[in-house]
N, CA and C atoms as an extended XYZ file, in Angstrom:
510
Properties=species:S:1:pos:R:3:atomname:S:1:resname:S:1:resid:I:1 pbc="F F F"
N        76.900      -30.136     -177.520 N   MET     1
C        77.779      -29.912     -175.369 CA  MET     1
C        78.315      -31.793     -175.493 C   MET     1
N        78.954      -32.285     -174.702 N   LEU     2
C        78.376      -33.688     -174.811 CA  LEU     2
C        78.710      -33.958     -172.934 C   LEU     2
N        77.451      -34.798     -172.658 N   PHE     3
C        76.995      -34.804     -171.408 CA  PHE     3
C        77.899      -35.251     -170.098 C   PHE     3
N        79.450      -35.987     -170.627 N   ALA     4
C        79.771      -36.162     -169.827 CA  ALA     4
C        80.373      -34.968     -169.461 C   ALA     4
N        80.759      -34.036     -170.514 N   ASP     5
C        81.899      -32.415     -169.658 CA  ASP     5
C        79.904      -31.336     -168.972 C   ASP     5
N        78.862      -31.842     -169.517 N   ALA     6
C        77.870      -31.318     -169.067 CA  ALA     6
C        77.957      -31.331     -167.738 C   ALA     6
N        77.911      -33.061     -167.453 N   PHE     7
C        78.135      -33.756     -165.726 CA  PHE     7
C        78.826      -33.115     -165.087 C   PHE     7
N        79.987      -33.168     -165.633 N   LYS     8
C        81.823      -32.271     -165.056 CA  LYS     8
C        81.578      -31.282     -164.367 C   LYS     8
N        80.699      -30.202     -165.218 N   TYR     9
C        80.274      -29.106     -164.981 CA  TYR     9
C        79.999      -29.511     -163.587 C   TYR     9
N        78.640      -30.388     -163.600 N   LYS    10
C        77.650      -30.129     -162.185 CA  LYS    10
C        78.459      -30.077     -161.069 C   LYS    10
N        79.756      -31.623     -161.394 N   LYS    11
C        80.541      -32.135     -160.800 CA  LYS    11
C        80.943      -30.796     -159.426 C   LYS    11
N        81.717      -30.608     -161.214 N   TRP    12
C        82.647      -29.173     -159.758 CA  TRP    12
C        82.254      -27.604     -159.599 C   TRP    12
N        80.787      -27.039     -159.754 N   ALA    13
C        79.390      -26.631     -159.274 CA  ALA    13
C        79.103      -26.760     -158.241 C   ALA    13
N        78.687      -28.368     -158.293 N   ASN    14
C        77.970      -28.456     -157.004 CA  ASN    14
C        79.541      -28.351     -155.972 C   ASN    14
N        80.422      -28.519     -155.892 N   ALA    15
C        81.641      -28.570     -155.370 CA  ALA    15
C        81.929      -27.563     -154.673 C   ALA    15
N        81.555      -26.634     -155.555 N   GLU    16
C        81.925      -24.874     -155.650 CA  GLU    16
C        81.359      -24.684     -154.228 C   GLU    16
N        79.521      -24.883     -154.735 N   LEU    17
C        78.799      -24.568     -153.416 CA  LEU    17
C        78.542      -25.172     -152.401 C   LEU    17
N        79.030      -26.230     -152.506 N   LEU    18
C        78.832      -27.378     -151.186 CA  LEU    18
C        80.223      -26.739     -150.159 C   LEU    18
N        80.974      -26.445     -150.629 N   GLU    19
C        82.393      -25.685     -150.074 CA  GLU    19
C        82.365      -24.334     -149.435 C   GLU    19
N        81.097      -23.649     -150.101 N   LEU    20
C        80.691      -21.907     -149.405 CA  LEU    20
C        80.246      -22.414     -148.458 C   LEU    20
N        78.849      -23.478     -148.745 N   GLY    21
C        77.870      -23.074     -147.963 CA  GLY    21
C        78.356      -23.252     -146.662 C   GLY    21
N        79.633      -25.355     -146.629 N   GLU    22
C        79.511      -25.859     -145.563 CA  GLU    22
C        80.459      -24.694     -144.646 C   GLU    22
N        81.449      -23.764     -145.349 N   ARG    23
C        82.327      -22.456     -144.545 CA  ARG    23
C        81.067      -21.312     -144.153 C   ARG    23
N        80.079      -21.014     -144.458 N   GLN    24
C        79.126      -20.256     -144.225 CA  GLN    24
C        77.909      -20.179     -143.307 C   GLN    24
N        77.294      -21.640     -143.448 N   LEU    25
C        76.062      -22.563     -142.677 CA  LEU    25
C        76.004      -21.490     -141.883 C   LEU    25
N        76.612      -21.444     -140.559 N   GLU    26
C        76.248      -20.950     -139.833 CA  GLU    26
C        76.332      -19.838     -139.415 C   GLU    26
N        76.614      -18.744     -140.697 N   GLN    27
C        75.589      -17.752     -141.043 CA  GLN    27
C        75.051      -17.061     -141.087 C   GLN    27
N        73.641      -18.201     -141.879 N   LEU    28
C        72.592      -18.318     -142.491 CA  LEU    28
C        71.326      -18.486     -140.871 C   LEU    28
N        70.271      -18.201     -140.700 N   PRO    29
C        69.591      -17.914     -139.809 CA  PRO    29
C        69.067      -19.393     -140.453 C   PRO    29
N        69.290      -20.303     -138.831 N   GLU    30
C        68.538      -21.753     -138.881 CA  GLU    30
C        67.690      -21.968     -139.999 C   GLU    30
N        66.917      -21.824     -140.338 N   ASN    31
C        65.593      -21.934     -141.531 CA  ASN    31
C        66.187      -21.523     -143.033 C   ASN    31
N        67.272      -21.078     -143.020 N   ASP    32
C        67.683      -20.479     -144.388 CA  ASP    32
C        68.814      -21.730     -144.258 C   ASP    32
N        69.618      -21.911     -143.371 N   ALA    33
C        70.581      -23.172     -143.823 CA  ALA    33
C        69.820      -24.381     -143.921 C   ALA    33
N        68.781      -24.404     -142.790 N   GLN    34
C        68.158      -25.799     -143.366 CA  GLN    34
C        67.944      -25.921     -144.557 C   GLN    34
N        67.078      -24.836     -145.359 N   PHE    35
C        66.168      -24.303     -146.454 CA  PHE    35
C        67.149      -25.178     -147.386 C   PHE    35
N        69.056      -24.227     -147.687 N   PHE    36
C        69.984      -24.554     -148.022 CA  PHE    36
C        70.602      -25.723     -148.388 C   PHE    36
N        70.062      -26.562     -147.281 N   THR    37
C        70.893      -28.211     -147.140 CA  THR    37
C        70.037      -28.820     -147.600 C   THR    37
N        68.431      -28.740     -147.479 N   ARG    38
C        67.179      -29.300     -147.713 CA  ARG    38
C        67.277      -29.610     -149.206 C   ARG    38
N        67.254      -27.705     -150.359 N   ILE    39
C        66.778      -28.247     -151.375 CA  ILE    39
C        68.352      -28.592     -152.338 C   ILE    39
N        69.665      -28.701     -151.579 N   LEU    40
C        70.255      -29.517     -152.751 CA  LEU    40
C        70.479      -30.844     -151.980 C   LEU    40
N        69.607      -31.681     -150.846 N   ASN    41
C        69.256      -32.677     -150.519 CA  ASN    41
C        68.212      -33.334     -151.868 C   ASN    41
N        67.462      -32.339     -151.966 N   HIS    42
C        66.247      -32.844     -153.243 CA  HIS    42
C        67.092      -33.102     -154.701 C   HIS    42
N        67.900      -32.703     -154.495 N   THR    43
C        68.808      -32.577     -155.892 CA  THR    43
C        69.112      -33.712     -155.812 C   THR    43
N        69.416      -34.292     -154.908 N   THR    44
C        70.568      -35.207     -155.243 CA  THR    44
C        69.721      -36.592     -154.707 C   THR    44
N        68.672      -36.309     -154.289 N   VAL    45
C        67.389      -37.500     -153.828 CA  VAL    45
C        66.907      -37.539     -155.198 C   VAL    45
N        66.553      -36.658     -156.538 N   VAL    46
C        66.328      -36.143     -157.633 CA  VAL    46
C        67.282      -37.741     -158.227 C   VAL    46
N        68.439      -36.652     -158.183 N   ASP    47
C        69.681      -37.471     -159.107 CA  ASP    47
C        69.247      -39.111     -159.008 C   ASP    47
N        68.991      -39.416     -157.439 N   SER    48
C        69.103      -41.068     -157.152 CA  SER    48
C        68.537      -41.478     -157.833 C   SER    48
N        66.740      -40.847     -157.627 N   LEU    49
C        65.741      -41.368     -158.060 CA  LEU    49
C        66.269      -41.691     -159.421 C   LEU    49
N        66.909      -40.979     -160.299 N   PHE    50
C        66.714      -41.093     -162.078 CA  PHE    50
C        67.972      -42.127     -162.469 C   PHE    50
N        69.386      -41.878     -161.436 N   ILE    51
C        69.875      -43.392     -161.797 CA  ILE    51
C        69.558      -44.732     -161.465 C   ILE    51
N        68.522      -44.868     -160.326 N   SER    52
C        67.727      -46.470     -160.775 CA  SER    52
C        67.054      -46.565     -161.233 C   SER    52
N        66.471      -45.854     -162.117 N   ARG    53
C        65.255      -45.799     -163.170 CA  ARG    53
C        66.742      -45.893     -164.797 C   ARG    53
N        67.438      -45.420     -164.584 N   LEU    54
C        68.124      -45.239     -166.029 CA  LEU    54
C        69.050      -47.020     -165.686 C   LEU    54
N        69.645      -47.442     -164.379 N   SER    55
C        70.661      -48.471     -164.212 CA  SER    55
C        68.811      -49.715     -164.116 C   SER    55
N        68.280      -49.623     -164.081 N   GLY    56
C        67.250      -50.214     -163.446 CA  GLY    56
C        67.293      -50.618     -162.425 C   GLY    56
N        67.881      -50.013     -161.331 N   GLY    57
C        68.121      -50.300     -160.139 CA  GLY    57
C        66.854      -50.078     -159.279 C   GLY    57
N        66.666      -50.702     -157.456 N   ALA    58
C        65.587      -50.533     -157.549 CA  ALA    58
C        65.840      -48.994     -156.705 C   ALA    58
N        64.920      -48.381     -156.687 N   GLU    59
C        64.904      -46.716     -156.003 CA  GLU    59
C        64.629      -46.854     -154.794 C   GLU    59
N        66.110      -46.058     -153.579 N   ARG    60
C        66.101      -45.887     -152.545 CA  ARG    60
C        65.045      -44.784     -151.615 C   ARG    60
N        64.221      -43.831     -152.726 N   TYR    61
C        63.717      -43.065     -152.068 CA  TYR    61
C        62.191      -43.233     -152.133 C   TYR    61
N        61.260      -42.531     -151.940 N   SER    62
C        59.890      -42.507     -152.261 CA  SER    62
C        59.295      -41.640     -152.344 C   SER    62
N        59.543      -40.519     -152.405 N   ALA    63
C        59.561      -39.295     -152.475 CA  ALA    63
C        60.745      -38.230     -152.666 C   ALA    63
N        60.764      -37.203     -153.019 N   ASP    64
C        61.674      -36.148     -153.732 CA  ASP    64
C        62.547      -36.095     -152.571 C   ASP    64
N        62.276      -35.416     -151.543 N   ASN    65
C        63.193      -35.675     -150.510 CA  ASN    65
C        63.087      -36.624     -149.604 C   ASN    65
N        64.056      -36.525     -148.165 N   THR    66
C        63.837      -37.174     -146.903 CA  THR    66
C        63.493      -36.630     -146.166 C   THR    66
N        62.537      -37.251     -145.251 N   ARG    67
C        62.125      -37.119     -144.211 CA  ARG    67
C        63.336      -35.928     -143.247 C   ARG    67
N        64.015      -37.006     -143.316 N   GLU    68
C        65.534      -36.336     -141.979 CA  GLU    68
C        66.046      -35.333     -143.022 C   GLU    68
N        66.740      -34.291     -142.365 N   THR    69
C        67.947      -33.207     -142.886 CA  THR    69
C        69.388      -33.878     -142.621 C   THR    69
N        69.292      -34.386     -143.982 N   PRO    70
C        71.180      -35.585     -143.474 CA  PRO    70
C        71.883      -33.673     -143.294 C   PRO    70
N        73.695      -34.476     -142.547 N   THR    71
C        74.260      -33.735     -142.203 CA  THR    71
C        74.754      -33.658     -142.842 C   THR    71
N        75.913      -32.592     -143.519 N   PHE    72
C        76.286      -31.614     -144.434 CA  PHE    72
C        77.368      -33.020     -144.630 C   PHE    72
N        77.842      -33.591     -143.625 N   ALA    73
C        78.862      -34.358     -144.326 CA  ALA    73
C        78.495      -35.418     -145.277 C   ALA    73
N        76.732      -36.094     -144.632 N   GLN    74
C        75.992      -37.363     -145.592 CA  GLN    74
C        75.602      -36.163     -146.769 C   GLN    74
N        75.288      -35.211     -146.890 N   LEU    75
C        75.262      -34.374     -148.132 CA  LEU    75
C        76.448      -34.639     -149.428 C   LEU    75
N        77.593      -34.413     -148.527 N   LYS    76
C        78.763      -34.340     -149.760 CA  LYS    76
C        78.786      -35.574     -150.655 C   LYS    76
N        78.459      -36.645     -149.403 N   ALA    77
C        78.925      -37.835     -149.887 CA  ALA    77
C        77.751      -38.331     -150.617 C   ALA    77
N        76.625      -38.095     -150.789 N   ARG    78
C        75.122      -38.631     -151.368 CA  ARG    78
C        75.995      -37.987     -153.155 C   ARG    78
N        75.688      -36.599     -153.037 N   ILE    79
C        76.015      -35.943     -154.064 CA  ILE    79
C        77.125      -35.970     -154.664 C   ILE    79
N        78.256      -36.431     -154.143 N   ALA    80
C        80.078      -36.844     -154.535 CA  ALA    80
C        79.223      -38.351     -155.499 C   ALA    80
N        78.843      -38.983     -154.860 N   GLN    81
C        78.176      -40.879     -154.764 CA  GLN    81
C        77.929      -40.346     -156.569 C   GLN    81
N        76.299      -39.722     -156.298 N   ASN    82
C        75.453      -39.859     -157.822 CA  ASN    82
C        76.220      -38.695     -159.278 C   ASN    82
N        77.328      -37.324     -158.493 N   ASP    83
C        78.102      -37.156     -159.548 CA  ASP    83
C        79.224      -38.096     -160.447 C   ASP    83
N        79.240      -38.781     -159.817 N   ALA    84
C        80.386      -39.595     -160.125 CA  ALA    84
C        79.971      -40.161     -161.037 C   ALA    84
N        78.769      -41.543     -160.332 N   TRP    85
C        78.174      -42.498     -161.280 CA  TRP    85
C        77.382      -41.443     -162.617 C   TRP    85
N        76.962      -40.725     -162.941 N   LEU    86
C        76.158      -39.246     -163.972 CA  LEU    86
C        77.268      -39.124     -164.830 C   LEU    86
N        78.667      -39.104     -164.644 N   ILE    87
C        79.986      -38.565     -164.975 CA  ILE    87
C        80.703      -39.706     -165.797 C   ILE    87
N        80.460      -41.141     -165.003 N   GLY    88
C        80.362      -42.317     -165.683 CA  GLY    88
C        79.837      -42.709     -166.655 C   GLY    88
N        78.595      -42.898     -166.691 N   PHE    89
C        77.611      -42.903     -167.100 CA  PHE    89
C        77.762      -42.035     -168.519 C   PHE    89
N        77.292      -40.746     -168.521 N   ALA    90
C        77.524      -39.673     -169.493 CA  ALA    90
C        79.079      -40.300     -170.505 C   ALA    90
N        79.593      -40.910     -169.860 N   GLU    91
C        81.168      -40.343     -170.491 CA  GLU    91
C        81.015      -42.537     -171.438 C   GLU    91
N        80.078      -43.602     -170.862 N   ARG    92
C        79.994      -44.576     -171.976 CA  ARG    92
C        78.646      -44.539     -172.311 C   ARG    92
N        77.639      -43.418     -172.377 N   ALA    93
C        76.589      -43.634     -172.867 CA  ALA    93
C        76.552      -43.517     -174.949 C   ALA    93
N        76.238      -44.697     -175.529 N   THR    94
C        76.284      -44.701     -176.372 CA  THR    94
C        75.351      -43.263     -177.499 C   THR    94
N        74.906      -43.401     -178.029 N   ALA    95
C        74.165      -42.683     -179.349 CA  ALA    95
C        72.405      -43.388     -179.097 C   ALA    95
N        72.788      -44.650     -179.092 N   ASP    96
C        71.595      -45.601     -178.964 CA  ASP    96
C        71.144      -45.615     -177.493 C   ASP    96
N        71.823      -45.850     -176.495 N   GLU    97
C        71.804      -45.504     -175.052 CA  GLU    97
C        70.736      -44.568     -174.995 C   GLU    97
N        70.995      -42.578     -175.106 N   LEU    98
C        70.753      -41.737     -175.246 CA  LEU    98
C        69.379      -41.212     -175.693 C   LEU    98
N        68.950      -42.230     -176.898 N   GLN    99
C        67.707      -42.771     -177.438 CA  GLN    99
C        66.844      -43.782     -176.664 C   GLN    99
N        67.165      -44.875     -176.211 N   ARG   100
C        66.625      -45.470     -175.291 CA  ARG   100
C        65.382      -44.828     -174.792 C   ARG   100
N        63.836      -45.501     -174.204 N   VAL   101
C        63.286      -45.054     -173.636 CA  VAL   101
C        63.029      -45.814     -172.371 C   VAL   101
N        62.953      -45.023     -171.478 N   VAL   102
C        62.725      -45.905     -169.629 CA  VAL   102
C        61.301      -45.341     -169.660 C   VAL   102
N        60.507      -45.898     -169.082 N   SER   103
C        59.075      -45.599     -168.233 CA  SER   103
C        59.306      -46.060     -166.923 C   SER   103
N        58.535      -45.188     -166.330 N   PHE   104
C        58.506      -45.591     -164.380 CA  PHE   104
C        57.478      -44.700     -164.227 C   PHE   104
N        57.473      -44.551     -162.475 N   ARG   105
C        56.615      -43.737     -161.719 CA  ARG   105
C        57.151      -43.097     -161.188 C   ARG   105
N        56.652      -41.768     -160.959 N   PHE   106
C        57.164      -40.288     -160.517 CA  PHE   106
C        56.603      -40.814     -158.327 C   PHE   106
N        57.403      -39.999     -158.042 N   THR   107
C        56.765      -40.379     -156.506 CA  THR   107
C        55.761      -39.966     -156.114 C   THR   107
N        54.841      -39.301     -156.683 N   ASP   108
C        53.511      -39.107     -156.491 CA  ASP   108
C        52.511      -40.278     -157.420 C   ASP   108
N        53.259      -41.384     -157.533 N   GLY   109
C        52.320      -42.350     -158.541 CA  GLY   109
C        52.006      -42.357     -159.604 C   GLY   109
N        53.039      -41.435     -160.147 N   ASP   110
C        52.002      -41.278     -161.607 CA  ASP   110
C        52.637      -41.479     -162.425 C   ASP   110
N        52.630      -41.726     -163.351 N   HIS   111
C        53.300      -42.527     -164.713 CA  HIS   111
C        53.983      -41.380     -165.727 C   HIS   111
N        55.078      -41.927     -165.907 N   GLY   112
C        56.375      -41.125     -166.618 CA  GLY   112
C        57.156      -41.831     -167.830 C   GLY   112
N        57.430      -41.488     -169.001 N   GLN   113
C        58.148      -41.976     -169.867 CA  GLN   113
C        59.061      -40.838     -170.588 C   GLN   113
N        60.859      -41.438     -170.208 N   LEU   114
C        61.610      -40.075     -171.099 CA  LEU   114
C        62.819      -40.771     -171.492 C   LEU   114
N        63.367      -40.476     -172.898 N   SER   115
C        64.587      -41.062     -173.089 CA  SER   115
C        65.622      -40.969     -172.418 C   SER   115
N        66.654      -41.009     -172.604 N   VAL   116
C        67.414      -41.696     -171.333 CA  VAL   116
C        68.573      -39.716     -171.597 C   VAL   116
N        68.448      -39.732     -172.911 N   GLU   117
C        68.680      -38.052     -173.388 CA  GLU   117
C        68.265      -37.349     -172.646 C   GLU   117
N        66.646      -37.074     -172.499 N   GLU   118
C        65.772      -36.239     -171.618 CA  GLU   118
C        66.015      -36.809     -170.448 C   GLU   118
N        66.204      -37.536     -169.678 N   VAL   119
C        66.710      -37.659     -168.137 CA  VAL   119
C        67.783      -36.907     -167.800 C   VAL   119
N        68.638      -36.576     -168.744 N   LEU   120
C        70.501      -36.064     -168.454 CA  LEU   120
C        69.816      -35.054     -168.777 C   LEU   120
N        69.511      -34.306     -169.593 N   LEU   121
C        68.790      -33.492     -169.744 CA  LEU   121
C        68.199      -32.425     -168.493 C   LEU   121
N        67.207      -33.228     -168.099 N   HIS   122
C        66.661      -32.916     -166.480 CA  HIS   122
C        67.226      -32.981     -165.712 C   HIS   122
N        68.128      -34.131     -165.247 N   LEU   123
C        69.225      -34.359     -164.161 CA  LEU   123
C        69.641      -32.818     -164.328 C   LEU   123
N        70.658      -31.980     -165.163 N   LEU   124
C        71.718      -31.088     -165.333 CA  LEU   124
C        70.684      -29.957     -164.888 C   LEU   124
N        69.418      -29.565     -165.999 N   THR   125
C        68.785      -28.391     -165.522 CA  THR   125
C        67.926      -28.029     -163.956 C   THR   125
N        67.389      -29.244     -163.491 N   HIS   126
C        66.644      -29.362     -162.326 CA  HIS   126
C        68.280      -29.000     -161.246 C   HIS   126
N        69.379      -29.546     -161.346 N   GLY   127
C        70.705      -29.149     -160.704 CA  GLY   127
C        70.555      -27.763     -160.896 C   GLY   127
N        71.056      -27.503     -161.338 N   SER   128
C        71.209      -25.786     -162.107 CA  SER   128
C        70.550      -24.518     -161.363 C   SER   128
N        69.274      -25.546     -161.464 N   ASN   129
C        68.099      -24.444     -160.960 CA  ASN   129
C        68.044      -24.556     -158.879 C   ASN   129
N        67.958      -25.109     -158.885 N   HIS   130
C        68.533      -25.729     -157.352 CA  HIS   130
C        69.778      -25.469     -156.577 C   HIS   130
N        70.513      -25.156     -157.490 N   ARG   131
C        71.802      -24.767     -156.850 CA  ARG   131
C        71.766      -23.225     -157.197 C   ARG   131
N        70.949      -22.437     -157.876 N   GLY   132
C        70.673      -20.968     -158.172 CA  GLY   132
C        70.059      -21.085     -156.846 C   GLY   132
N        69.475      -21.719     -156.048 N   MET   133
C        68.161      -21.485     -155.326 CA  MET   133
C        69.427      -21.494     -153.878 C   MET   133
N        69.184      -22.356     -153.669 N   ALA   134
C        70.835      -22.336     -152.807 CA  ALA   134
C        71.867      -20.982     -152.089 C   ALA   134
N        72.327      -20.761     -153.472 N   SER   135
C        73.252      -19.567     -153.680 CA  SER   135
C        72.488      -18.441     -153.403 C   SER   135
N        70.979      -18.098     -153.861 N   ARG   136
C        70.941      -17.030     -153.991 CA  ARG   136
C        70.452      -16.829     -152.185 C   ARG   136
N        70.482      -18.272     -151.349 N   THR   137
C        70.365      -17.821     -149.967 CA  THR   137
C        70.788      -17.509     -149.526 C   THR   137
N        72.739      -17.496     -150.233 N   LEU   138
C        73.530      -17.186     -149.780 CA  LEU   138
C        73.957      -15.823     -149.851 C   LEU   138
N        73.872      -15.102     -150.959 N   ALA   139
C        73.602      -13.719     -151.336 CA  ALA   139
C        72.168      -13.165     -151.033 C   ALA   139
N        71.374      -12.957     -150.204 N   ILE   140
C        70.403      -12.548     -149.720 CA  ILE   140
C        70.808      -12.057     -148.471 C   ILE   140
N        72.136      -12.523     -147.675 N   HIS   141
C        72.390      -12.704     -146.282 CA  HIS   141
C        73.841      -12.386     -146.316 C   HIS   141
N        74.130      -11.734     -147.633 N   GLY   142
C        75.304      -10.651     -147.808 CA  GLY   142
C        76.556      -11.646     -148.012 C   GLY   142
N        76.422      -12.954     -148.138 N   LEU   143
C        77.737      -14.039     -147.821 CA  LEU   143
C        78.333      -14.656     -149.595 C   LEU   143
N        79.137      -15.042     -149.578 N   GLU   144
C        79.910      -15.481     -150.543 CA  GLU   144
C        78.685      -16.369     -151.536 C   GLU   144
N        78.593      -16.283     -152.717 N   ARG   145
C        78.619      -17.566     -153.766 CA  ARG   145
C        79.160      -17.777     -154.511 C   ARG   145
N        79.084      -18.636     -155.065 N   PRO   146
C        79.835      -19.430     -155.915 CA  PRO   146
C        79.564      -18.307     -157.542 C   PRO   146
N        81.146      -18.088     -157.767 N   LYS   147
C        81.071      -17.518     -159.369 CA  LYS   147
C        81.231      -19.061     -160.127 C   LYS   147
N        79.790      -20.079     -160.124 N   ASP   148
C        80.059      -21.270     -161.182 CA  ASP   148
C        78.991      -21.072     -162.610 C   ASP   148
N        79.660      -20.381     -163.297 N   THR   149
C        79.484      -20.192     -164.828 CA  THR   149
C        80.470      -21.620     -165.679 C   THR   149
N        79.614      -21.789     -166.103 N   PHE   150
C        80.191      -22.983     -167.191 CA  PHE   150
C        81.417      -22.677     -168.041 C   PHE   150
N        80.960      -21.315     -168.575 N   THR   151
C        82.714      -20.208     -168.895 CA  THR   151
C        83.493      -20.098     -168.108 C   THR   151
N        83.478      -20.407     -166.849 N   ARG   152
C        84.385      -20.145     -165.846 CA  ARG   152
C        85.289      -21.411     -165.681 C   ARG   152
N        83.804      -22.454     -165.914 N   TYR   153
C        84.150      -23.743     -165.726 CA  TYR   153
C        85.407      -24.000     -166.784 C   TYR   153
N        84.745      -24.686     -167.556 N   LEU   154
C        85.775      -24.518     -168.936 CA  LEU   154
C        87.500      -23.741     -169.059 C   LEU   154
N        87.399      -22.839     -168.309 N   HIS   155
C        88.479      -22.196     -168.472 CA  HIS   155
C        89.278      -22.481     -167.893 C   HIS   155
N        88.919      -23.293     -166.230 N   GLU   156
C        89.739      -23.341     -164.854 CA  GLU   156
C        90.716      -25.024     -165.387 C   GLU   156
N        89.008      -25.756     -166.110 N   ALA   157
C        89.379      -27.034     -166.610 CA  ALA   157
C        90.579      -27.464     -167.946 C   ALA   157
N        90.648      -26.422     -168.702 N   GLU   158
C        91.443      -26.364     -169.726 CA  GLU   158
C        91.832      -24.848     -169.975 C   GLU   158
N        92.997      -24.444     -168.578 N   PRO   159
C        93.500      -23.469     -168.965 CA  PRO   159
C        94.755      -22.749     -170.680 C   PRO   159
N        94.233      -23.938     -171.234 N   VAL   160
C        95.160      -23.265     -172.568 CA  VAL   160
C        93.857      -23.019     -173.815 C   VAL   160
N        92.863      -22.873     -173.016 N   ARG   161
C        91.845      -21.955     -173.631 CA  ARG   161
C        92.565      -20.496     -173.374 C   ARG   161
N        92.552      -20.104     -172.278 N   ARG   162
C        92.936      -18.340     -172.132 CA  ARG   162
C        93.961      -18.370     -172.668 C   ARG   162
N        95.380      -19.601     -172.948 N   GLU   163
C        96.317      -19.032     -173.906 CA  GLU   163
C        95.903      -18.453     -175.480 C   GLU   163
N        95.065      -19.560     -175.727 N   GLN   164
C        95.416      -19.744     -177.238 CA  GLN   164
C        94.203      -18.332     -177.513 C   GLN   164
N        92.599      -18.239     -176.397 N   ALA   165
C        92.353      -16.380     -176.703 CA  ALA   165
C        93.584      -15.561     -176.831 C   ALA   165
N        94.642      -15.702     -175.526 N   ARG   166
C        95.584      -14.315     -176.070 CA  ARG   166
C        96.533      -14.340     -176.955 C   ARG   166
N        96.871      -15.874     -177.255 N   GLY   167
C        97.288      -15.310     -178.990 CA  GLY   167
C        96.633      -15.137     -180.517 C   GLY   167
N        95.472      -15.587     -179.514 N   SER   168
C        94.441      -14.724     -180.746 CA  SER   168
C        94.193      -13.073     -181.061 C   SER   168
N        95.117      -12.532     -180.506 N   PHE   169
C        95.128      -10.644     -179.839 CA  PHE   169
C        96.052      -10.356     -180.413 C   PHE   169
N        96.999      -11.051     -180.778 N   THR   170
C        98.449      -10.742     -180.834 CA  THR   170
C        98.566       -9.876     -182.197 C   THR   170
């Protein structure tokens, strides 16, 4: 699987969850609404930290979440900005770039070292894990949660897949 496609899926899944969350946030108890927002904020803060590490830029955060809970509009904007950067980076990354090793400090001060490929895989799995946690918050209150599987994304992004599949059963 290509990283660019995986990050396009991440963007799509984030948008699905954010749309449902925004529409239903007021139906959640206050502590769960805050958890929903903060767990997704944590995900985008971690994305930002690793974007800085990949690009050599200054890190904007000193922890893996912000002290203040962002507004939903701020959260959506941060996630969209990071998703766009990651898609662009993944589309341009060469095989050599994916093998490049990045040394850094975690927010707790410990040292870390990952290849670019490992960073990208971490961001994909980390985001999926926390989208699941946010989605579960909706589900436990009987609210609609996203149908954000990779297979659904592929068939929406490339409708010809369904047409070709139908043709193979005739």
